[in-house]
C-alpha positions as CSV (number, residue, x, y, z in Angstrom):
1,M,0.0,0.0,0.0
2,N,1.1,3.6,-0.6
3,F,1.7,5.4,2.7
4,K,4.4,7.8,1.5
5,D,2.0,10.7,0.9
6,K,0.0,10.1,4.0
7,V,0.1,12.0,7.4
8,V,-0.8,10.5,10.7
9,Y,-2.3,12.4,13.6
10,Q,-1.8,10.9,17.1
11,I,-4.6,11.2,19.7
12,Y,-4.1,10.7,23.4
13,P,-7.8,10.0,24.1
14,K,-7.7,10.8,27.8
15,S,-6.7,14.4,26.9
16,F,-8.3,15.1,23.5
17,Q,-11.9,15.9,24.1
18,D,-14.3,15.0,27.0
19,S,-17.9,14.5,25.8
20,N,-19.6,13.8,29.1
21,G,-18.0,16.2,31.6
22,D,-16.2,13.6,33.8
23,G,-12.8,15.2,33.2
24,L,-11.5,12.4,31.0
25,G,-11.3,12.5,27.2
26,D,-13.3,9.8,25.5
27,I,-14.2,8.1,22.2
28,R,-17.3,10.3,21.6
29,G,-15.0,13.3,22.1
30,I,-12.9,12.1,19.2
31,I,-16.1,11.6,17.0
32,E,-17.0,15.3,17.8
33,K,-13.7,16.5,16.4
34,L,-13.5,14.4,13.2
35,D,-14.4,17.3,11.0
36,Y,-11.6,19.3,12.5
37,L,-9.1,16.5,11.6
38,Q,-10.6,16.1,8.1
39,D,-10.1,19.8,7.6
40,L,-6.5,19.6,8.8
41,G,-6.0,17.0,6.1
42,V,-4.7,13.9,8.0
43,D,-5.2,10.4,6.6
44,Y,-4.9,8.3,9.8
45,I,-5.6,8.7,13.5
46,W,-3.3,6.8,15.7
47,S,-5.0,6.5,19.1
48,T,-3.1,5.4,22.2
49,P,-4.8,2.5,24.0
50,F,-8.4,2.8,25.3
51,F,-8.6,-0.9,26.2
52,I,-9.6,-2.1,29.7
53,S,-6.7,-1.2,31.9
54,P,-6.0,-0.3,35.6
55,Q,-4.3,2.8,34.1
56,K,-1.1,2.4,36.1
57,D,0.7,3.5,32.9
58,N,-2.1,5.5,31.2
59,G,-3.4,2.5,29.3
60,Y,-0.1,0.9,28.3
61,D,-0.9,-1.7,30.9
62,V,-3.6,-3.6,29.1
63,A,-5.9,-6.0,31.0
64,D,-8.2,-6.9,28.1
65,Y,-7.3,-6.4,24.4
66,Y,-10.8,-7.1,23.2
67,N,-12.9,-4.6,25.2
68,I,-13.1,-0.9,25.7
69,D,-12.5,0.7,29.1
70,L,-15.8,2.2,30.1
71,R,-14.1,5.4,31.1
72,F,-13.5,6.0,27.4
73,G,-16.8,4.6,26.1
74,T,-18.3,1.4,24.6
75,M,-17.7,-0.9,21.7
76,K,-20.7,0.8,20.0
77,D,-18.9,4.1,20.4
78,L,-15.8,2.7,18.9
79,E,-17.6,1.1,16.0
80,E,-19.2,4.5,15.3
81,L,-15.8,6.2,15.4
82,I,-14.4,3.8,12.9
83,A,-17.4,4.3,10.6
84,E,-17.5,8.1,10.9
85,A,-13.7,8.4,10.4
86,E,-14.0,6.2,7.2
87,K,-16.7,8.5,5.8
88,R,-14.2,11.3,6.1
89,G,-11.4,9.4,4.4
90,I,-9.6,8.8,7.7
91,G,-8.4,5.4,8.9
92,L,-8.0,4.3,12.5
93,M,-4.6,3.0,13.7
94,F,-4.7,1.2,17.0
95,D,-1.9,1.0,19.5
96,M,-1.0,-2.5,20.4
97,V,1.0,-3.1,23.6
98,F,2.4,-6.6,22.9
99,N,5.7,-6.6,24.9
100,H,3.8,-6.8,28.2
101,T,0.3,-7.0,29.7
102,S,-1.1,-5.6,32.9
103,T,-0.7,-7.9,35.9
104,E,-4.5,-7.7,36.1
105,H,-4.8,-9.4,32.7
106,E,-6.6,-12.8,32.9
107,W,-3.5,-14.6,31.6
108,F,-1.3,-13.2,34.4
109,Q,-3.9,-13.8,37.1
110,K,-4.1,-17.5,36.0
111,A,-0.3,-17.6,36.2
112,L,-0.4,-16.2,39.7
113,A,-3.0,-18.9,40.6
114,G,-0.4,-21.5,39.7
115,D,-1.4,-22.4,36.2
116,K,1.9,-23.5,34.6
117,A,0.6,-23.1,31.1
118,Y,-0.1,-19.4,31.7
119,Q,3.1,-19.0,33.7
120,D,4.8,-19.8,30.4
121,Y,3.0,-16.8,28.8
122,Y,5.3,-14.7,30.9
123,I,9.0,-14.8,31.9
124,F,9.2,-16.3,35.3
125,K,12.4,-17.4,37.0
126,E,12.8,-19.7,40.0
127,G,14.6,-18.1,42.9
128,T,14.7,-16.8,46.4
129,P,13.6,-13.3,47.5
130,D,17.2,-12.3,48.4
131,K,18.7,-12.9,44.9
132,L,17.5,-11.1,41.8
133,P,17.7,-13.2,38.5
134,T,19.7,-10.4,36.9
135,N,20.8,-6.9,37.8
136,W,18.7,-5.3,35.0
137,I,17.0,-2.0,35.6
138,S,13.4,-1.2,34.8
139,K,12.8,1.6,32.3
140,F,10.8,3.3,35.1
141,G,13.5,2.9,37.7
142,G,14.3,0.1,40.2
143,P,14.9,-3.6,39.5
144,A,13.3,-5.2,36.4
145,W,12.2,-8.2,38.4
146,Q,9.4,-8.7,41.0
147,Y,9.3,-11.6,43.4
148,V,6.0,-13.6,43.9
149,E,6.2,-15.2,47.3
150,N,3.6,-17.9,46.9
151,L,5.2,-19.1,43.6
152,G,8.8,-18.8,44.7
153,K,9.5,-17.1,41.4
154,W,10.4,-13.8,39.9
155,Y,8.8,-12.2,36.9
156,L,10.3,-9.8,34.4
157,H,8.9,-6.3,33.9
158,L,11.0,-4.0,31.8
159,F,8.6,-1.2,32.6
160,D,6.3,-0.8,35.7
161,V,6.0,-3.6,38.2
162,T,2.4,-4.0,37.0
163,Q,3.5,-4.6,33.4
164,A,4.7,-8.2,33.1
165,D,6.7,-9.0,30.0
166,L,5.2,-11.6,27.7
167,N,7.2,-14.7,26.6
168,W,7.2,-14.5,22.8
169,E,9.2,-17.7,22.7
170,N,5.9,-19.5,23.5
171,P,4.0,-20.1,20.2
172,K,0.7,-20.0,22.1
173,V,1.4,-16.3,23.1
174,R,2.1,-15.4,19.5
175,E,-1.1,-17.1,18.4
176,E,-3.1,-15.1,21.0
177,L,-1.6,-11.8,19.7
178,K,-2.4,-12.7,16.1
179,E,-6.0,-13.3,17.0
180,I,-6.2,-9.9,18.6
181,L,-5.1,-8.3,15.4
182,R,-7.5,-10.3,13.3
183,F,-10.3,-9.2,15.6
184,W,-9.6,-5.5,15.2
185,K,-9.0,-5.7,11.5
186,K,-12.4,-7.3,11.1
187,K,-13.8,-4.4,13.0
188,G,-12.5,-2.0,10.3
189,V,-9.2,-0.8,11.9
190,K,-6.9,0.3,9.1
191,G,-3.5,0.1,10.8
192,F,-1.5,-0.7,13.9
193,R,1.3,0.9,15.9
194,F,3.3,-1.6,18.0
195,D,4.6,-0.3,21.3
196,V,8.3,-1.0,22.1
197,V,8.1,-3.9,19.7
198,N,11.8,-4.4,19.3
199,L,12.1,-5.6,22.9
200,I,9.8,-8.6,22.5
201,S,12.6,-11.2,21.9
202,K,14.5,-11.9,25.1
203,P,17.9,-13.8,25.3
204,E,18.1,-17.6,25.7
205,V,20.3,-17.1,28.8
206,F,19.6,-14.3,31.3
207,E,22.8,-12.8,32.7
208,D,23.9,-9.7,34.6
209,D,24.8,-6.6,32.7
210,F,28.0,-5.0,34.1
211,E,28.1,-2.4,31.3
212,G,24.6,-0.9,31.4
213,D,21.0,-1.5,32.5
214,G,20.4,-4.8,30.6
215,R,19.0,-3.4,27.4
216,R,21.8,-4.8,25.2
217,F,20.6,-8.3,25.9
218,Y,17.0,-7.8,24.8
219,T,17.0,-4.8,22.3
220,D,16.5,-6.0,18.7
221,G,16.7,-9.5,20.1
222,R,17.6,-12.8,18.5
223,H,14.2,-13.7,17.1
224,V,12.5,-10.3,16.7
225,H,12.5,-10.2,12.9
226,E,11.1,-13.7,12.4
227,F,8.5,-13.0,15.1
228,L,7.4,-9.8,13.3
229,Q,7.3,-11.5,9.9
230,E,5.2,-14.3,11.4
231,L,2.9,-11.9,13.1
232,A,2.3,-9.8,10.0
233,E,1.7,-12.7,7.6
234,D,-0.4,-14.9,9.9
235,A,-2.5,-12.1,11.2
236,G,-3.1,-10.9,7.6
237,I,-1.9,-7.3,8.2
238,T,0.7,-7.0,5.4
239,D,-1.8,-4.8,3.5
240,M,-2.2,-2.4,6.4
241,I,-0.1,0.6,7.6
242,T,2.0,-0.6,10.5
243,V,4.6,1.2,12.6
244,G,6.9,-0.1,15.3
245,E,8.2,1.9,18.2
246,M,11.8,1.0,18.4
247,S,13.7,1.6,21.7
248,S,17.5,2.1,21.4
249,T,17.6,0.6,18.0
250,S,20.0,0.7,15.0
251,I,19.6,1.7,11.3
252,E,20.5,-1.8,10.3
253,N,17.6,-3.3,12.2
254,C,15.2,-0.6,11.2
255,V,16.0,-1.3,7.5
256,R,15.1,-4.9,8.1
257,Y,11.9,-4.0,10.1
258,S,10.7,-1.6,7.3
259,N,12.0,-2.9,4.0
260,P,9.0,-4.0,2.0
261,A,10.7,-7.2,1.0
262,A,10.9,-8.3,4.6
263,G,7.2,-8.2,5.3
264,E,7.5,-7.0,8.9
265,L,6.4,-3.4,9.2
266,S,5.7,-0.4,7.0
267,M,7.9,2.0,9.0
268,C,9.8,2.6,12.3
269,F,9.9,5.2,15.0
270,N,13.4,5.7,16.5
271,F,14.3,8.2,19.2
272,H,18.0,9.0,18.8
273,H,17.2,12.5,17.6
274,L,15.3,13.2,20.8
275,K,18.4,12.5,23.0
276,V,20.5,15.4,21.8
277,D,19.7,17.3,24.9
278,Y,20.4,14.4,27.3
279,K,23.6,15.0,29.3
280,D,25.8,11.9,29.0
281,G,22.8,10.1,27.4
282,Q,20.7,10.4,30.6
283,K,17.1,11.5,30.2
284,W,17.0,13.1,33.7
285,E,20.2,15.2,33.2
286,L,19.7,18.5,31.3
287,M,21.9,20.2,28.8
288,N,21.5,22.5,25.8
289,P,20.7,20.7,22.5
290,D,23.6,19.5,20.4
291,Y,22.6,20.6,16.9
292,K,25.7,19.1,15.3
293,A,24.7,15.7,16.7
294,L,21.1,16.4,15.6
295,N,22.1,17.2,12.0
296,Q,24.4,14.1,11.9
297,L,21.7,11.8,13.2
298,Y,19.2,13.0,10.6
299,Q,21.8,12.5,7.8
300,E,22.7,9.1,9.0
301,W,19.2,7.8,9.4
302,Q,17.7,9.4,6.3
303,L,20.5,8.3,4.0
304,G,21.0,4.9,5.7
305,M,17.3,4.1,5.4
306,Q,17.1,5.4,1.8
307,K,20.1,3.4,0.7
308,N,18.5,0.1,1.8
309,D,14.9,0.9,1.1
310,G,13.8,1.3,4.7
311,W,11.2,3.9,5.7
312,N,11.1,6.2,8.7
313,A,8.2,7.5,10.7
314,V,9.2,11.2,11.2
315,F,8.1,13.0,14.3
316,W,9.0,15.4,17.1
317,C,6.2,14.9,19.6
318,N,4.2,12.1,21.1
319,H,2.6,11.1,24.4
320,D,6.0,10.3,25.9
321,Q,7.9,13.4,24.8
322,P,8.0,17.0,25.9
323,R,6.5,19.6,23.6
324,I,9.0,20.4,20.9
325,V,8.4,24.1,20.7
326,S,9.4,24.3,24.4
327,R,12.3,21.9,23.9
328,L,14.1,23.0,20.7
329,G,12.2,26.2,19.9
330,D,11.5,29.4,21.8
331,D,8.0,29.3,23.3
332,Q,8.3,32.9,24.5
333,N,10.0,35.2,22.0
334,Y,9.7,33.2,18.8
335,W,6.8,30.8,19.5
336,K,5.1,31.0,16.2
337,E,8.3,31.1,14.1
338,S,10.0,28.3,15.8
339,A,6.9,26.1,15.8
340,K,6.6,26.5,12.1
341,M,10.3,25.9,11.5
342,L,10.3,22.7,13.5
343,A,7.3,21.4,11.6
344,T,9.0,22.2,8.3
345,S,12.2,20.5,9.3
346,I,10.6,17.1,9.5
347,H,7.5,17.2,7.3
348,M,9.6,17.5,4.1
349,L,11.9,14.6,5.1
350,R,11.8,11.2,3.5
351,G,9.3,9.4,5.7
352,T,5.7,9.5,7.0
353,P,5.1,12.5,9.3
354,Y,3.2,12.1,12.6
355,I,1.5,15.1,14.3
356,Y,0.8,14.8,18.0
357,Q,-2.4,16.5,19.2
358,G,-1.8,20.1,19.9
359,E,1.5,20.2,18.0
360,E,-0.4,21.8,15.1
361,I,-1.3,24.8,17.3
362,G,2.1,25.1,19.0
363,M,1.1,23.8,22.4
364,T,3.9,24.1,25.0
365,N,5.2,22.3,28.1
366,A,3.0,22.4,31.2
367,S,5.2,24.7,33.3
368,Y,4.0,23.0,36.5
369,T,5.4,24.4,39.8
370,D,4.5,21.6,42.3
371,I,4.8,17.8,42.2
372,S,1.1,17.5,43.1
373,Q,0.3,18.7,39.6
374,Y,2.0,15.7,38.0
375,R,0.2,12.4,37.2
376,D,2.7,10.3,35.2
377,I,4.1,7.3,37.1
378,E,7.5,7.7,35.5
379,S,7.7,11.3,36.6
380,L,6.5,10.6,40.2
381,N,9.1,7.8,40.5
382,Y,11.9,9.9,39.2
383,Y,11.0,12.8,41.3
384,Q,11.7,10.6,44.4
385,I,14.9,9.2,42.7
386,L,16.2,12.7,42.0
387,L,15.6,13.8,45.6
388,E,17.4,10.6,46.9
389,E,20.3,11.5,44.6
390,G,20.6,14.8,46.5
391,K,18.7,17.2,44.2
392,T,16.7,19.9,45.8
393,K,12.9,20.1,45.2
394,E,13.5,23.1,42.9
395,E,16.1,21.2,40.9
396,A,14.0,18.1,40.7
397,L,11.0,20.1,39.5
398,K,13.1,21.9,36.9
399,I,14.1,18.6,35.5
400,L,10.5,17.3,35.4
401,G,9.5,20.6,33.8
402,A,11.7,19.8,30.9
403,R,11.4,16.0,30.7
404,S,8.1,14.8,32.1
405,R,5.7,12.9,29.9
406,D,2.9,14.9,31.4
407,N,4.1,17.9,29.3
408,S,2.4,16.2,26.3
409,R,-0.6,14.9,28.2
410,T,-2.2,18.1,29.2
411,P,-5.7,18.6,27.6
412,M,-6.1,19.7,24.0
413,Q,-6.6,23.5,23.9
414,W,-9.7,24.1,21.9
415,D,-10.7,27.6,23.0
416,D,-10.2,30.2,25.7
417,S,-13.1,29.1,27.9
418,E,-12.6,27.4,31.2
419,Y,-10.4,24.2,30.9
420,A,-9.6,25.2,27.3
421,G,-12.9,23.8,26.0
422,F,-11.7,20.2,26.8
423,T,-14.3,19.5,29.5
424,T,-17.2,20.9,31.4
425,G,-16.0,19.1,34.5
426,T,-12.7,19.0,36.3
427,P,-9.9,17.8,34.1
428,W,-7.8,14.8,35.2
429,I,-4.8,17.0,34.6
430,H,-4.6,20.8,34.1
431,S,-3.6,22.8,31.0
432,P,-0.8,25.3,30.9
433,E,-2.1,28.8,31.7
434,N,-1.4,30.0,28.2
435,Y,-4.5,28.2,26.8
436,K,-6.3,31.5,26.6
437,V,-3.9,32.5,23.9
438,I,-2.8,29.2,22.4
439,N,-6.0,27.4,21.2
440,V,-7.7,26.1,18.1
441,K,-10.4,28.7,18.0
442,N,-7.8,31.6,17.9
443,Q,-5.8,29.9,15.2
444,M,-8.7,29.0,13.0
445,E,-9.4,32.8,12.8
446,D,-5.7,33.6,11.9
447,E,-4.6,33.0,8.3
448,N,-1.0,33.2,9.5
449,S,-1.4,30.7,12.3
450,I,0.7,27.6,13.1
451,H,-2.5,25.5,12.4
452,Q,-2.8,27.0,8.9
453,Y,0.9,26.3,8.3
454,Y,0.4,22.7,9.1
455,K,-2.5,22.4,6.7
456,E,-0.1,23.8,4.0
457,L,2.6,21.3,4.8
458,I,0.2,18.4,4.7
459,A,-1.2,19.6,1.3
460,L,2.3,20.1,-0.1
461,R,3.2,16.4,0.7
462,K,0.0,15.2,-1.1
463,K,0.5,17.2,-4.3
464,N,4.3,17.2,-4.7
465,K,6.0,13.9,-5.4
466,A,9.4,15.3,-4.6
467,V,8.2,15.4,-1.0
468,S,6.4,12.1,-0.8
469,E,8.5,10.0,-3.1
470,G,11.8,11.9,-3.7
471,E,15.3,11.0,-2.9
472,I,17.0,13.0,-0.2
473,A,20.4,14.7,-0.2
474,F,21.8,17.1,2.5
475,I,23.2,20.6,1.9
476,D,26.0,22.4,3.8
477,T,26.5,19.6,6.3
478,E,29.2,21.4,8.2
479,N,27.0,24.2,9.4
480,D,25.5,23.2,12.8
481,Q,23.0,26.1,12.9
482,I,21.4,25.2,9.6
483,F,19.4,22.1,8.7
484,A,19.2,21.9,4.9
485,Y,18.4,19.2,2.4
486,K,17.0,18.6,-1.1
487,R,14.3,16.2,-2.3
488,V,14.3,15.2,-5.9
489,C,11.8,13.1,-7.9
490,E,11.6,12.7,-11.7
491,G,13.8,15.8,-12.3
492,H,11.8,18.0,-10.0
493,E,13.7,19.4,-7.1
494,I,12.7,21.2,-3.9
495,A,15.1,22.4,-1.1
496,V,14.4,22.9,2.6
497,V,16.4,25.3,4.7
498,C,15.9,25.7,8.5
499,N,17.6,27.9,11.0
500,W,17.7,25.9,14.3
501,K,18.6,29.0,16.4
502,N,17.5,32.4,17.6
503,T,20.3,34.2,15.8
504,A,20.6,35.2,12.1
505,C,22.8,33.2,9.6
506,E,23.2,32.8,5.9
507,Q,22.8,29.9,3.5
508,K,24.2,29.9,0.0
509,L,22.1,28.5,-2.9
510,D,23.2,26.9,-6.1
511,G,20.7,28.6,-8.3
512,T,17.4,30.5,-8.5
513,Y,14.5,29.2,-6.5
514,H,10.9,30.2,-5.8
515,V,9.3,30.0,-2.3
516,L,6.7,27.3,-1.8
517,L,6.3,27.8,1.9
518,G,8.1,29.7,4.7
519,N,7.5,31.1,8.1
520,Y,8.6,34.6,7.1
521,A,8.7,34.7,3.3
522,K,5.7,35.0,0.9
523,T,4.8,32.1,-1.5
524,G,6.2,32.8,-5.0
525,Q,9.0,35.0,-3.8
526,E,12.2,34.5,-5.9
527,I,15.5,33.8,-4.2
528,C,18.9,33.6,-5.9
529,G,22.5,33.2,-4.6
530,S,21.9,33.1,-0.9
531,I,19.3,33.4,1.9
532,R,19.7,35.6,4.9
533,L,17.9,33.6,7.6
534,R,16.3,35.4,10.5
535,P,15.9,33.6,13.9
536,Y,14.2,30.2,13.4
537,E,13.5,31.1,9.8
538,C,12.7,28.3,7.4
539,Y,12.0,27.9,3.6
540,V,10.6,25.3,1.3
541,I,11.8,26.3,-2.2
542,E,11.8,24.9,-5.7
543,R,13.7,25.6,-8.9
């Protein structure tokens, strides 16, 4: 299938639109906003999970893959959403969490009750409470193992203690997961996003890691490619759009995951570009962005995937990442300009762009001032860890303010009414105070808005084959301040030039171009010789 000219919009249902005033977004809220999404021009909605879940990790701890959590709605609501979206030319992409389940899942409960068949659905190790099977660290902090006293066994949880890792080596587990996909495909779902799917294949022998946290033993594991090929073929999803979230992965593996000949996935998310402001590679250590590293990463991934017929999912934001305009832009002095520049930088790349709810209006980080305002389990855990490491409360809150996943989970800002038009009740988490200025209503009335700019970027991908199909080559690769590249298809060329920073700079050109899109320049403007770039200025130009 052709997905190269498509654009995906990610919804975090809990924070998108509340239809019944209980403070939680829901499926009917998404239905209410389908016309908005159709007008924006997106082709798919990727929704994060709304399956039955205890919500220890905001739905990524699934207790039942076949039924809808009543806090989000009913199966009837979901069937209506699928049908109404299809009427508008929009497909639903479901988020499947297949590395682990909630410990409340029926399978795990049977395992706890002593059923050895279901214990083999998970990764249990015999042992005593005083000796961990390995020294691996959970992604959320603390040991990656939990002891079950009555069984005399430990179970693996790479994430929260309530998220037990599945044993993909067991063919019965793989059959269960295939059946889940068949069920939702029959319901009319058009695509799937697979959560941390490159972690599903664990090592044959579990051993301590004296060099890191254990990830080198299970990332892109020994059977992961054959497992994904089997899953796609047997579940009958090779004709659907699929994307894998890849944790700490490599270009070589992502080529294999996404090369059409392999029959595994349509495309891959990788996160290397979102670690350029991690001090010493640590998420909870702050530093200024390294733009040289950012440029190099884009060059390596874009050219590496192109050379071997792999395909990227390109993105800045999602439900796990801070808001990009607060992170790499300037949400105070150059809010509109930097938001448009950051959008341009990735929407013209070789890959399928993903927009996270609110990104198209330049939503910012939450700017919370007290730990009581946070809801995310990872953030609450690391706040305590940071204090135990000797950080003051102020230092810990500053780090959370830059890194917390709650930055992206604040309610969608629809208008300037109370609670940003998200709910008539009390929201489960509060919006930044800037919602009175930054909201959909204001931007729909502004022809120069960030929202309008996103519509133009989406339209350009659909009508210009150089954007959707073209080869990519990078320009002026030694200039850390500028991110510039060309896209070429059937003799037609466009160029993209972006200034990462809040200072002016200059970019030389190899001919005469006309402006297709820019955050300062007018469409049709002729440029020859060089461009003097103002702070955060960007251009999409063609010969």
